[in-house]
PDB file as gemmi writes it, atoms N, CA and C in Angstrom:
CRYST1    1.000    1.000    1.000  90.00  90.00  90.00 P 1                      
ATOM      1  N   MET A   1     -46.055 114.805 -63.887  1.00  0.00           N  
ATOM      2  CA  MET A   1     -44.455 114.298 -64.532  1.00  0.00           C  
ATOM      3  C   MET A   1     -44.842 112.753 -64.852  1.00  0.00           C  
ATOM      4  N   THR A   2     -44.657 113.018 -66.067  1.00  0.00           N  
ATOM      5  CA  THR A   2     -44.480 111.330 -66.392  1.00  0.00           C  
ATOM      6  C   THR A   2     -43.011 110.632 -67.231  1.00  0.00           C  
ATOM      7  N   MET A   3     -42.026 111.213 -67.188  1.00  0.00           N  
ATOM      8  CA  MET A   3     -40.774 110.420 -66.992  1.00  0.00           C  
ATOM      9  C   MET A   3     -40.204 110.431 -65.688  1.00  0.00           C  
ATOM     10  N   ALA A   4     -39.410 109.508 -65.781  1.00  0.00           N  
ATOM     11  CA  ALA A   4     -38.732 108.759 -64.116  1.00  0.00           C  
ATOM     12  C   ALA A   4     -37.085 109.589 -64.785  1.00  0.00           C  
ATOM     13  N   THR A   5     -36.241 109.821 -64.182  1.00  0.00           N  
ATOM     14  CA  THR A   5     -35.133 110.086 -64.517  1.00  0.00           C  
ATOM     15  C   THR A   5     -34.231 109.580 -63.343  1.00  0.00           C  
ATOM     16  N   LEU A   6     -32.874 108.773 -63.059  1.00  0.00           N  
ATOM     17  CA  LEU A   6     -32.138 108.241 -62.442  1.00  0.00           C  
ATOM     18  C   LEU A   6     -30.462 108.272 -62.840  1.00  0.00           C  
ATOM     19  N   ILE A   7     -29.696 108.725 -61.943  1.00  0.00           N  
ATOM     20  CA  ILE A   7     -28.329 108.296 -62.347  1.00  0.00           C  
ATOM     21  C   ILE A   7     -27.947 107.569 -60.852  1.00  0.00           C  
ATOM     22  N   ARG A   8     -26.677 106.787 -61.916  1.00  0.00           N  
ATOM     23  CA  ARG A   8     -25.936 106.174 -60.453  1.00  0.00           C  
ATOM     24  C   ARG A   8     -25.078 105.723 -61.174  1.00  0.00           C  
ATOM     25  N   LEU A   9     -23.864 105.400 -59.628  1.00  0.00           N  
ATOM     26  CA  LEU A   9     -22.882 105.454 -59.712  1.00  0.00           C  
ATOM     27  C   LEU A   9     -22.519 103.402 -59.870  1.00  0.00           C  
ATOM     28  N   LEU A  10     -22.357 102.841 -60.407  1.00  0.00           N  
ATOM     29  CA  LEU A  10     -21.904 101.579 -60.061  1.00  0.00           C  
ATOM     30  C   LEU A  10     -20.935 101.379 -59.801  1.00  0.00           C  
ATOM     31  N   PRO A  11     -19.393 101.364 -58.764  1.00  0.00           N  
ATOM     32  CA  PRO A  11     -18.807 100.894 -58.311  1.00  0.00           C  
ATOM     33  C   PRO A  11     -17.836  99.780 -59.458  1.00  0.00           C  
ATOM     34  N   ARG A  12     -16.687  99.585 -59.670  1.00  0.00           N  
ATOM     35  CA  ARG A  12     -15.862  98.865 -60.350  1.00  0.00           C  
ATOM     36  C   ARG A  12     -15.906  97.975 -59.486  1.00  0.00           C  
ATOM     37  N   GLY A  13     -15.988  96.371 -60.497  1.00  0.00           N  
ATOM     38  CA  GLY A  13     -16.514  95.278 -60.395  1.00  0.00           C  
ATOM     39  C   GLY A  13     -17.767  95.025 -59.543  1.00  0.00           C  
ATOM     40  N   PHE A  14     -19.301  96.277 -59.800  1.00  0.00           N  
ATOM     41  CA  PHE A  14     -20.575  95.711 -59.796  1.00  0.00           C  
ATOM     42  C   PHE A  14     -21.095  95.364 -60.509  1.00  0.00           C  
ATOM     43  N   ALA A  15     -21.707  94.050 -59.968  1.00  0.00           N  
ATOM     44  CA  ALA A  15     -22.539  93.234 -61.628  1.00  0.00           C  
ATOM     45  C   ALA A  15     -23.927  93.431 -60.717  1.00  0.00           C  
ATOM     46  N   THR A  16     -24.592  93.783 -61.785  1.00  0.00           N  
ATOM     47  CA  THR A  16     -26.697  93.505 -61.074  1.00  0.00           C  
ATOM     48  C   THR A  16     -27.029  92.353 -61.963  1.00  0.00           C  
ATOM     49  N   GLN A  17     -27.761  91.804 -60.930  1.00  0.00           N  
ATOM     50  CA  GLN A  17     -28.999  90.577 -61.017  1.00  0.00           C  
ATOM     51  C   GLN A  17     -30.287  90.569 -62.716  1.00  0.00           C  
ATOM     52  N   PRO A  18     -29.968  89.955 -62.901  1.00  0.00           N  
ATOM     53  CA  PRO A  18     -30.956  89.672 -64.525  1.00  0.00           C  
ATOM     54  C   PRO A  18     -32.446  91.088 -63.870  1.00  0.00           C  
ATOM     55  N   TYR A  19     -32.642  91.638 -65.058  1.00  0.00           N  
ATOM     56  CA  TYR A  19     -33.945  92.199 -64.231  1.00  0.00           C  
ATOM     57  C   TYR A  19     -34.607  92.752 -65.743  1.00  0.00           C  
ATOM     58  N   ARG A  20     -36.290  93.121 -65.520  1.00  0.00           N  
ATOM     59  CA  ARG A  20     -36.648  93.344 -66.389  1.00  0.00           C  
ATOM     60  C   ARG A  20     -37.789  94.418 -65.899  1.00  0.00           C  
ATOM     61  N   SER A  21     -38.590  95.115 -67.216  1.00  0.00           N  
ATOM     62  CA  SER A  21     -39.607  95.835 -66.398  1.00  0.00           C  
ATOM     63  C   SER A  21     -40.335  96.214 -67.146  1.00  0.00           C  
ATOM     64  N   SER A  22     -41.670  96.447 -67.405  1.00  0.00           N  
ATOM     65  CA  SER A  22     -42.624  97.073 -69.075  1.00  0.00           C  
ATOM     66  C   SER A  22     -42.108  98.368 -68.802  1.00  0.00           C  
ATOM     67  N   ASP A  23     -41.356  99.484 -68.347  1.00  0.00           N  
ATOM     68  CA  ASP A  23     -40.582 100.356 -69.608  1.00  0.00           C  
ATOM     69  C   ASP A  23     -40.209 100.488 -69.998  1.00  0.00           C  
ATOM     70  N   SER A  24     -39.971 100.880 -71.129  1.00  0.00           N  
ATOM     71  CA  SER A  24     -38.013 101.327 -71.906  1.00  0.00           C  
ATOM     72  C   SER A  24     -37.263 102.099 -71.040  1.00  0.00           C  
ATOM     73  N   MET A  25     -36.423 101.726 -71.345  1.00  0.00           N  
ATOM     74  CA  MET A  25     -35.505 102.615 -70.342  1.00  0.00           C  
ATOM     75  C   MET A  25     -34.079 103.084 -71.344  1.00  0.00           C  
ATOM     76  N   VAL A  26     -33.890 104.394 -71.185  1.00  0.00           N  
ATOM     77  CA  VAL A  26     -32.596 104.932 -72.329  1.00  0.00           C  
ATOM     78  C   VAL A  26     -31.925 105.274 -71.053  1.00  0.00           C  
ATOM     79  N   PHE A  27     -30.416 104.762 -71.679  1.00  0.00           N  
ATOM     80  CA  PHE A  27     -29.204 104.849 -71.060  1.00  0.00           C  
ATOM     81  C   PHE A  27     -28.330 105.686 -71.500  1.00  0.00           C  
ATOM     82  N   ILE A  28     -27.789 106.791 -70.515  1.00  0.00           N  
ATOM     83  CA  ILE A  28     -26.576 107.487 -71.177  1.00  0.00           C  
ATOM     84  C   ILE A  28     -25.365 107.316 -70.393  1.00  0.00           C  
ATOM     85  N   VAL A  29     -24.577 106.737 -71.017  1.00  0.00           N  
ATOM     86  CA  VAL A  29     -22.832 107.214 -70.286  1.00  0.00           C  
ATOM     87  C   VAL A  29     -22.415 108.563 -69.822  1.00  0.00           C  
ATOM     88  N   ALA A  30     -22.498 108.892 -68.284  1.00  0.00           N  
ATOM     89  CA  ALA A  30     -21.894 109.730 -68.118  1.00  0.00           C  
ATOM     90  C   ALA A  30     -20.363 109.888 -67.781  1.00  0.00           C  
ATOM     91  N   GLU A  31     -19.440 108.789 -67.243  1.00  0.00           N  
ATOM     92  CA  GLU A  31     -19.060 108.592 -67.126  1.00  0.00           C  
ATOM     93  C   GLU A  31     -18.066 107.037 -66.717  1.00  0.00           C  
ATOM     94  N   GLY A  32     -16.562 106.472 -67.756  1.00  0.00           N  
ATOM     95  CA  GLY A  32     -16.138 105.667 -67.116  1.00  0.00           C  
ATOM     96  C   GLY A  32     -16.570 104.033 -68.505  1.00  0.00           C  
ATOM     97  N   ARG A  33     -16.602 103.190 -68.111  1.00  0.00           N  
ATOM     98  CA  ARG A  33     -16.939 102.810 -68.880  1.00  0.00           C  
ATOM     99  C   ARG A  33     -17.569 100.627 -68.598  1.00  0.00           C  
ATOM    100  N   GLY A  34     -18.192  99.964 -69.376  1.00  0.00           N  
ATOM    101  CA  GLY A  34     -18.817  99.249 -68.591  1.00  0.00           C  
ATOM    102  C   GLY A  34     -19.657  98.130 -69.500  1.00  0.00           C  
ATOM    103  N   GLU A  35     -20.488  97.476 -69.634  1.00  0.00           N  
ATOM    104  CA  GLU A  35     -21.144  96.210 -70.171  1.00  0.00           C  
ATOM    105  C   GLU A  35     -22.149  95.634 -69.950  1.00  0.00           C  
ATOM    106  N   LEU A  36     -23.569  96.421 -71.166  1.00  0.00           N  
ATOM    107  CA  LEU A  36     -24.724  95.992 -70.899  1.00  0.00           C  
ATOM    108  C   LEU A  36     -25.106  94.838 -71.580  1.00  0.00           C  
ATOM    109  N   LYS A  37     -25.663  93.785 -71.121  1.00  0.00           N  
ATOM    110  CA  LYS A  37     -26.158  92.596 -71.475  1.00  0.00           C  
ATOM    111  C   LYS A  37     -28.318  92.680 -71.472  1.00  0.00           C  
ATOM    112  N   ALA A  38     -28.487  92.493 -73.081  1.00  0.00           N  
ATOM    113  CA  ALA A  38     -29.666  92.249 -72.962  1.00  0.00           C  
ATOM    114  C   ALA A  38     -30.141  91.260 -73.752  1.00  0.00           C  
ATOM    115  N   GLY A  39     -30.968  90.486 -73.307  1.00  0.00           N  
ATOM    116  CA  GLY A  39     -31.104  89.745 -73.836  1.00  0.00           C  
ATOM    117  C   GLY A  39     -29.567  88.475 -74.687  1.00  0.00           C  
ATOM    118  N   ALA A  40     -29.452  88.032 -75.394  1.00  0.00           N  
ATOM    119  CA  ALA A  40     -28.428  87.773 -75.942  1.00  0.00           C  
ATOM    120  C   ALA A  40     -27.414  88.342 -76.630  1.00  0.00           C  
ATOM    121  N   GLN A  41     -27.519  89.728 -76.313  1.00  0.00           N  
ATOM    122  CA  GLN A  41     -26.453  90.706 -77.149  1.00  0.00           C  
ATOM    123  C   GLN A  41     -25.545  91.526 -75.937  1.00  0.00           C  
ATOM    124  N   THR A  42     -24.093  91.504 -75.682  1.00  0.00           N  
ATOM    125  CA  THR A  42     -23.640  91.885 -75.255  1.00  0.00           C  
ATOM    126  C   THR A  42     -23.132  93.699 -75.333  1.00  0.00           C  
ATOM    127  N   PHE A  43     -23.146  94.851 -75.209  1.00  0.00           N  
ATOM    128  CA  PHE A  43     -22.622  96.085 -75.215  1.00  0.00           C  
ATOM    129  C   PHE A  43     -21.572  96.610 -74.411  1.00  0.00           C  
ATOM    130  N   ALA A  44     -20.861  96.929 -75.196  1.00  0.00           N  
ATOM    131  CA  ALA A  44     -20.026  97.211 -74.731  1.00  0.00           C  
ATOM    132  C   ALA A  44     -20.256  98.879 -74.571  1.00  0.00           C  
ATOM    133  N   LEU A  45     -19.676  99.252 -73.632  1.00  0.00           N  
ATOM    134  CA  LEU A  45     -20.378 101.007 -73.236  1.00  0.00           C  
ATOM    135  C   LEU A  45     -19.391 101.665 -72.674  1.00  0.00           C  
ATOM    136  N   GLU A  46     -18.320 103.224 -73.297  1.00  0.00           N  
ATOM    137  CA  GLU A  46     -18.437 103.870 -72.669  1.00  0.00           C  
ATOM    138  C   GLU A  46     -19.086 105.587 -72.776  1.00  0.00           C  
ATOM    139  N   ALA A  47     -18.013 106.409 -71.883  1.00  0.00           N  
ATOM    140  CA  ALA A  47     -18.684 107.499 -71.840  1.00  0.00           C  
ATOM    141  C   ALA A  47     -19.220 107.941 -73.241  1.00  0.00           C  
ATOM    142  N   HIS A  48     -20.273 109.117 -73.550  1.00  0.00           N  
ATOM    143  CA  HIS A  48     -20.998 109.554 -74.369  1.00  0.00           C  
ATOM    144  C   HIS A  48     -22.036 108.508 -74.781  1.00  0.00           C  
ATOM    145  N   ASP A  49     -21.716 106.889 -74.681  1.00  0.00           N  
ATOM    146  CA  ASP A  49     -23.011 106.287 -75.435  1.00  0.00           C  
ATOM    147  C   ASP A  49     -24.479 106.395 -74.982  1.00  0.00           C  
ATOM    148  N   LEU A  50     -24.826 105.956 -76.022  1.00  0.00           N  
ATOM    149  CA  LEU A  50     -26.350 106.102 -75.477  1.00  0.00           C  
ATOM    150  C   LEU A  50     -27.011 104.566 -75.734  1.00  0.00           C  
ATOM    151  N   LEU A  51     -28.238 104.077 -74.949  1.00  0.00           N  
ATOM    152  CA  LEU A  51     -28.318 102.763 -75.689  1.00  0.00           C  
ATOM    153  C   LEU A  51     -30.000 102.202 -74.102  1.00  0.00           C  
ATOM    154  N   VAL A  52     -30.590 101.747 -75.675  1.00  0.00           N  
ATOM    155  CA  VAL A  52     -32.133 101.682 -75.274  1.00  0.00           C  
ATOM    156  C   VAL A  52     -32.471 100.317 -75.017  1.00  0.00           C  
ATOM    157  N   VAL A  53     -33.128 100.048 -73.248  1.00  0.00           N  
ATOM    158  CA  VAL A  53     -33.203  98.320 -73.976  1.00  0.00           C  
ATOM    159  C   VAL A  53     -34.950  98.452 -74.175  1.00  0.00           C  
ATOM    160  N   PRO A  54     -35.745  98.058 -74.605  1.00  0.00           N  
ATOM    161  CA  PRO A  54     -36.857  97.978 -74.704  1.00  0.00           C  
ATOM    162  C   PRO A  54     -37.779  96.911 -73.713  1.00  0.00           C  
ATOM    163  N   GLY A  55     -39.689  97.896 -72.684  1.00  0.00           N  
ATOM    164  CA  GLY A  55     -39.804  97.647 -72.094  1.00  0.00           C  
ATOM    165  C   GLY A  55     -39.888  95.565 -72.037  1.00  0.00           C  
ATOM    166  N   TRP A  56     -39.716  95.205 -70.617  1.00  0.00           N  
ATOM    167  CA  TRP A  56     -39.336  93.869 -70.707  1.00  0.00           C  
ATOM    168  C   TRP A  56     -38.389  92.920 -71.359  1.00  0.00           C  
ATOM    169  N   LYS A  57     -37.646  93.763 -71.615  1.00  0.00           N  
ATOM    170  CA  LYS A  57     -36.008  93.003 -72.262  1.00  0.00           C  
ATOM    171  C   LYS A  57     -35.126  92.486 -70.669  1.00  0.00           C  
ATOM    172  N   SER A  58     -35.174  91.781 -70.570  1.00  0.00           N  
ATOM    173  CA  SER A  58     -34.251  91.218 -69.299  1.00  0.00           C  
ATOM    174  C   SER A  58     -32.402  91.560 -69.764  1.00  0.00           C  
ATOM    175  N   HIS A  59     -31.950  92.591 -68.661  1.00  0.00           N  
ATOM    176  CA  HIS A  59     -30.694  93.017 -68.746  1.00  0.00           C  
ATOM    177  C   HIS A  59     -30.068  92.914 -67.785  1.00  0.00           C  
ATOM    178  N   THR A  60     -28.936  93.459 -67.832  1.00  0.00           N  
ATOM    179  CA  THR A  60     -27.513  93.097 -66.541  1.00  0.00           C  
ATOM    180  C   THR A  60     -26.321  94.479 -66.795  1.00  0.00           C  
ATOM    181  N   LEU A  61     -25.877  94.827 -66.238  1.00  0.00           N  
ATOM    182  CA  LEU A  61     -25.133  95.631 -65.994  1.00  0.00           C  
ATOM    183  C   LEU A  61     -24.291  95.120 -65.536  1.00  0.00           C  
ATOM    184  N   HIS A  62     -22.656  95.849 -65.702  1.00  0.00           N  
ATOM    185  CA  HIS A  62     -21.449  95.265 -65.420  1.00  0.00           C  
ATOM    186  C   HIS A  62     -20.385  96.429 -65.509  1.00  0.00           C  
ATOM    187  N   ALA A  63     -20.067  96.754 -64.488  1.00  0.00           N  
ATOM    188  CA  ALA A  63     -18.807  97.973 -64.605  1.00  0.00           C  
ATOM    189  C   ALA A  63     -17.677  97.225 -63.732  1.00  0.00           C  
ATOM    190  N   PRO A  64     -16.759  97.519 -64.685  1.00  0.00           N  
ATOM    191  CA  PRO A  64     -14.657  96.276 -64.628  1.00  0.00           C  
ATOM    192  C   PRO A  64     -14.365  97.715 -64.456  1.00  0.00           C  
ATOM    193  N   GLU A  65     -14.286  98.615 -64.053  1.00  0.00           N  
ATOM    194  CA  GLU A  65     -14.317 100.063 -63.945  1.00  0.00           C  
ATOM    195  C   GLU A  65     -15.473 101.451 -63.484  1.00  0.00           C  
ATOM    196  N   ASP A  66     -15.566 101.705 -62.673  1.00  0.00           N  
ATOM    197  CA  ASP A  66     -16.340 103.069 -62.212  1.00  0.00           C  
ATOM    198  C   ASP A  66     -17.255 103.700 -63.706  1.00  0.00           C  
ATOM    199  N   LEU A  67     -18.614 103.554 -63.029  1.00  0.00           N  
ATOM    200  CA  LEU A  67     -19.136 103.298 -64.111  1.00  0.00           C  
ATOM    201  C   LEU A  67     -20.008 104.446 -63.557  1.00  0.00           C  
ATOM    202  N   VAL A  68     -20.474 105.739 -64.319  1.00  0.00           N  
ATOM    203  CA  VAL A  68     -21.732 106.500 -63.749  1.00  0.00           C  
ATOM    204  C   VAL A  68     -23.292 106.597 -65.162  1.00  0.00           C  
ATOM    205  N   LEU A  69     -23.990 105.905 -64.934  1.00  0.00           N  
ATOM    206  CA  LEU A  69     -24.519 106.439 -65.676  1.00  0.00           C  
ATOM    207  C   LEU A  69     -26.327 106.753 -65.716  1.00  0.00           C  
ATOM    208  N   PHE A  70     -26.970 108.187 -66.736  1.00  0.00           N  
ATOM    209  CA  PHE A  70     -28.163 108.716 -66.535  1.00  0.00           C  
ATOM    210  C   PHE A  70     -29.251 107.675 -67.365  1.00  0.00           C  
ATOM    211  N   SER A  71     -30.096 108.260 -66.848  1.00  0.00           N  
ATOM    212  CA  SER A  71     -31.633 107.118 -67.663  1.00  0.00           C  
ATOM    213  C   SER A  71     -32.126 107.383 -67.516  1.00  0.00           C  
ATOM    214  N   TYR A  72     -33.282 107.329 -67.821  1.00  0.00           N  
ATOM    215  CA  TYR A  72     -34.726 108.087 -68.430  1.00  0.00           C  
ATOM    216  C   TYR A  72     -35.879 106.729 -68.694  1.00  0.00           C  
ATOM    217  N   SER A  73     -36.758 107.131 -68.353  1.00  0.00           N  
ATOM    218  CA  SER A  73     -37.681 105.928 -69.188  1.00  0.00           C  
ATOM    219  C   SER A  73     -39.412 107.168 -68.628  1.00  0.00           C  
ATOM    220  N   ASP A  74     -40.368 105.746 -69.134  1.00  0.00           N  
ATOM    221  CA  ASP A  74     -42.181 106.161 -69.189  1.00  0.00           C  
ATOM    222  C   ASP A  74     -43.007 105.766 -67.469  1.00  0.00           C  
ATOM    223  N   ARG A  75     -41.658 105.428 -66.658  1.00  0.00           N  
ATOM    224  CA  ARG A  75     -42.047 104.425 -65.736  1.00  0.00           C  
ATOM    225  C   ARG A  75     -43.154 105.261 -65.277  1.00  0.00           C  
ATOM    226  N   VAL A  76     -42.763 106.443 -64.627  1.00  0.00           N  
ATOM    227  CA  VAL A  76     -43.765 107.161 -63.811  1.00  0.00           C  
ATOM    228  C   VAL A  76     -45.625 107.240 -64.631  1.00  0.00           C  
ATOM    229  N   ALA A  77     -45.264 107.461 -65.780  1.00  0.00           N  
ATOM    230  CA  ALA A  77     -46.669 107.529 -67.224  1.00  0.00           C  
ATOM    231  C   ALA A  77     -47.588 106.055 -66.494  1.00  0.00           C  
ATOM    232  N   GLN A  78     -46.887 104.809 -66.674  1.00  0.00           N  
ATOM    233  CA  GLN A  78     -46.990 103.525 -66.156  1.00  0.00           C  
ATOM    234  C   GLN A  78     -47.073 103.119 -64.906  1.00  0.00           C  
ATOM    235  N   GLU A  79     -46.799 104.022 -63.799  1.00  0.00           N  
ATOM    236  CA  GLU A  79     -47.756 104.118 -62.359  1.00  0.00           C  
ATOM    237  C   GLU A  79     -48.458 104.135 -62.233  1.00  0.00           C  
ATOM    238  N   LYS A  80     -48.798 105.451 -62.797  1.00  0.00           N  
ATOM    239  CA  LYS A  80     -50.290 106.384 -63.007  1.00  0.00           C  
ATOM    240  C   LYS A  80     -51.419 105.847 -64.013  1.00  0.00           C  
ATOM    241  N   LEU A  81     -50.405 105.097 -64.367  1.00  0.00           N  
ATOM    242  CA  LEU A  81     -52.248 103.973 -65.183  1.00  0.00           C  
ATOM    243  C   LEU A  81     -52.581 102.557 -64.963  1.00  0.00           C  
ATOM    244  N   GLY A  82     -51.853 102.482 -64.225  1.00  0.00           N  
ATOM    245  CA  GLY A  82     -51.741 100.768 -62.776  1.00  0.00           C  
ATOM    246  C   GLY A  82     -51.392  99.861 -63.845  1.00  0.00           C  
ATOM    247  N   PHE A  83     -50.575 100.542 -64.776  1.00  0.00           N  
ATOM    248  CA  PHE A  83     -49.717  98.962 -65.410  1.00  0.00           C  
ATOM    249  C   PHE A  83     -48.103  98.811 -65.703  1.00  0.00           C  
ATOM    250  N   TRP A  84     -47.832  99.324 -64.781  1.00  0.00           N  
ATOM    251  CA  TRP A  84     -45.802  99.455 -64.649  1.00  0.00           C  
ATOM    252  C   TRP A  84     -45.558  98.092 -63.755  1.00  0.00           C  
ATOM    253  N   ARG A  85     -44.907  97.542 -64.153  1.00  0.00           N  
ATOM    254  CA  ARG A  85     -44.552  95.784 -63.704  1.00  0.00           C  
ATOM    255  C   ARG A  85     -43.396  95.645 -63.576  1.00  0.00           C  
ATOM    256  N   GLU A  86     -42.705  95.058 -62.497  1.00  0.00           N  
ATOM    257  CA  GLU A  86     -41.310  94.700 -62.737  1.00  0.00           C  
ATOM    258  C   GLU A  86     -41.024  93.260 -62.249  1.00  0.00           C  
ATOM    259  N   GLN A  87     -39.838  93.079 -62.856  1.00  0.00           N  
ATOM    260  CA  GLN A  87     -39.769  90.982 -62.341  1.00  0.00           C  
ATOM    261  C   GLN A  87     -37.886  91.663 -61.754  1.00  0.00           C  
ATOM    262  N   ARG A  88     -37.553  91.024 -60.974  1.00  0.00           N  
ATOM    263  CA  ARG A  88     -36.311  90.685 -60.270  1.00  0.00           C  
ATOM    264  C   ARG A  88     -35.861  88.963 -60.719  1.00  0.00           C  
ATOM    265  N   GLN A  89     -34.560  88.686 -61.761  1.00  0.00           N  
ATOM    266  CA  GLN A  89     -34.377  87.342 -61.787  1.00  0.00           C  
ATOM    267  C   GLN A  89     -33.552  86.417 -60.795  1.00  0.00           C  
TER     268      GLN A  89                                                      
END                                                                             
């Protein structure tokens, strides 16, 4: 396996702290509405939206209502090659 997949529920009112990692992340909104801030840009999210956050780009997520996100990245491949990194800010 060379791809990492994840589905997560962000409950109403939840907001993440700034985070970045060396893998690029693809987010697909399964349900709900939310907001993703990447660098200085803010993106409104709703069901069926797709958004890509480039590697090492700091980002946050906010859920004004329940938000279900599916995501995938090349994290597993980077971990196996020994160069995956993350930073929680």
